[in-house]
N, C-alpha and C positions, 0 to 999 in steps of 0.2 A: 664523371659528373652525374651520369644517369644513376649510378649505384648510390651515390650520396643522396640524390633526390628520392630514390626509392626508400632508402632508410628513413629519411625525414617523413615521407608519407606514411610509412608503416608506424613510425613513432606517434605521429598525429592520430592515426586511426586507433592505435592502442590506447592512447590517452582518452580519446572519445568513447571507446568501448568501456573503459574503466569508469569514466564519469557516468555513463548510462547505467552501468551495473550498480553504482552507489545510489543513483537516483531511484532505480528499481527497488533496491533494498529499503530505502526510505519510504517509498510509496506502499510497499508491502506492509511495513510497520504501521503506517497511518491507516491503511485499509483494515488491517487486523484490529487496531484499536477502535475504529469506527464500528466494525462488526461486533466486537465485544460490548461496546456501548449500546448499540441497538438491541442486543440480546438481553440487556439488563434493564432497559427502560420500562417503566410502568406507564403505559400510554394513557391510562385512565386519569393519571394525576397531572398530565401536561396541559398547558394552555394551548389554545387552538393554533396559534402561530408556531409554537414549539412543536406541536404534534405534526403540523404540515412539514416542517423541516426534517423531523425524524422520519416521516414517511418518505420524503424525497431521498434521504440518505439510505433508507432500507431498500427502496426501489433500485437505486444505483448499485448497491451491493448485490442485489439479486441478479443484476445483469452480468456479473462476473462469472467466469467459468468456475467450475467446481475446483479445479486444480489451483487456480489463482487464489480463490477464497481460502482453501486449505493452507496454501503457503503463507498467506497473510496471517491467519490465526496462529500458525506455527512460529511466525516471526515475533509475535507478542506473547506466546504461551508462558514464558518465564515470568513476565510481568503479571499476567492474569493469575497464574498459580500463586504468586506472592500475595495477591490481594485476597485470595480465598481463605 
């Protein structure tokens, strides 16, 4: 019975890790898209409220580690290259 319980726990943990990895991939793509968006914004043409939102987004992106930001941009690189 203990062996069966261990297998069930391992399966549950595996499922949870897989779900977290999918969530991480999604968050990296969203972050990469946000970084690409901020890089292309012409702040001079934005309304005050929009500019404040863009600045908040840029500040949040600046708090990311360099590695995470790099991974984020790599996650959306193909989409960015297709737009260029």
